[in-house]
C-alpha positions, -999 to +999 in steps of 0.1 A: -176+192+178-183+157+188-196+135+158-232+130+152-247+105+129-287+104+113-302+076+100-327+081+068-349+051+058-369+061+022-401+038+018-410+034-019-447+031-029-468-004-021-469-008-060-433-009-062-430-034-030-414-006-006-388-003-035-377+035-046-368+045-081-333+056-089-346+092-095-365+095-069-337+082-044-312+108-063-334+141-057-346+131-022-308+127-010-301+160-027-331+176-011-314+161+023-280+176+018-294+211+006-314+212+033-282+205+056-262+229+037-289+256+044-290+245+085-251+250+086-254+284+068-279+296+097-255+283+125-224+295+111-209+324+091-194+303+065-192+267+058-182+247+084-196+213+082-195+187+057-211+151+054-201+115+046-219+085+045-208+055+067-231+031+057-259+019+028-284-005+030-312-018+010-331-043+034-367-028+025-368+001+030-335+016+017-314+029+046-286+055+047-262+067+074-247+101+074-222+114+096-211+151+099-172+161+101-159+198+106-140+214+077-107+219+084-097+253+093-130+263+098-150+277+128-183+261+144-206+267+169-214+243+197-245+235+177-245+199+160-259+208+123-275+173+124-290+176+155-303+209+146-317+196+116-335+168+135-349+191+159-360+214+129-382+183+115-394+175+148-407+211+152-424+213+119-441+179+123-457+195+155-466+226+138-441+249+150-415+271+136-378+262+140-363+286+161-331+293+140-342+294+105-350+316+077-370+318+047-343+301+022-334+274+049-370+262+054-378+264+021-349+240+015-368+219+043-397+220+023-383+203-009-376+172+013-413+167+014-419+176-021-417+140-034-432+125-005-465+109-011-457+102-052-434+072-054-418+077-019-441+067+007-424+084+036-391+094+046-382+083+082-353+103+101-337+089+133-312+101+160-304+076+185-335+064+201-355+093+186-373+095+152-396+113+127-415+105+101-421+126+072-454+121+054-469+136+025-486+164+046-451+175+057-449+203+029-485+216+042-474+218+076-448+242+065-470+262+047-494+267+079-465+275+098-454+303+076-487+318+071-500+336+041-481+366+020-485+400+036-474+428+014-460+464+012-444+490-011-407+497-002-372+495-016-341+475-017-304+488-025-277+463-033-256+443-062-276+428-094-255+396-100-278+371-115-310+375-138-333+352-159-348+359-190-363+326-197-399+321-186-407+344-157-382+376-157-363+373-125-331+393-107-314+386-082-303+413-057-275+412-033-277+440-007-248+448+013-262+446+048-293+428+059-305+404+033-290+373+022-303+380-011-334+390-028-356+378-056-373+398-077-397+395-106-397+424-129-421+429-158-413+428-200-409+467-199-380+469-175-363+441-194-340+468-212-332+484-179-326+454-160-302+437-184-281+472-183-281+470-147-265+437-148-234+437-124-243+471-109-255+488-080-288+493-082-322+503-061-351+487-068-384+498-059-418+477-060-441+452-036-423+433-011-436+402+001-432+386+037-442+356+056-462+364+085-451+335+105-409+349+096-390+382+104-408+411+090-377+429+082-365+401+058-391+401+025-382+370+006-397+383-027-402+415-051-425+426-073-402+455-091-420+484-105-388+508-108-352+504-114-327+531-103-287+521-113-259+541-098-234+557-115-201+539-124-170+557-107-162+570-141-197+585-146-191+608-113-182+646-116-145+651-109-132+681-089-121+696-121-156+697-136-168+719-107-142+748-115-166+777-126-193+771-104-182+800-081-153+816-100-154+845-081-148+830-047-113+830-034-095+797-030-088+798+008-127+810+016-145+792+041-172+766+029-198+786+043-190+816+020-189+793-008-228+780-001-238+814+006-226+832-027-243+804-045-276+806-029-275+845-033-268+838-071-303+814-076-321+843-055-311+867-079-326+847-110 
């Protein structure tokens, strides 16, 4: 994969004569880093691209040049992460949903625009002879692209590996297939069940939230109403514990015979 570069120019407010506050500069760069990471994830099965700063200057506005480099021993697609990132920005500013993106990725893009319009007047991104300027309405454009929430009742199975009891009570489910992860808000009455379910396989039931503009098979959040915890291996019945269920059945009897006799016993009761 050939090396690609993007130029980022951050312009501060007129009150600060175009200068950018240190905290705003760091947070904006971190938002860009996170969006690049999410773009890499969408394009590649495993993190395959790293990014280095090849130029940094302050000539009003502050300018930073980022170059992508492949990680050693990692397979990458033919698509450049930086080029895809730039194309996604152009699509969003045009009011279109980027072709290869999911909720986590586009939410990361939304973070880039979260501080634009405060003490950061604008963020300009340049690729070769093309450029796109992120204005204060960048986040609103993403909201319009995603559309309103749509809600339906359903269930999701997976491993509960994260829980947060401070403020809004939230747990995170990591399904074995399909979804990457699912953020689940739960009420206080399910607190004890949620705590006991940490690091266990569970099935959660509740109201699934989707974004109209995204794939309906991938909800981004659930309001949990019920938690079912799968039993641990040592809680499952063993073969020896089943002895005596049909004691009068011969050991070499076919399975159909075993089932028939058990059914007849139930019918006689």
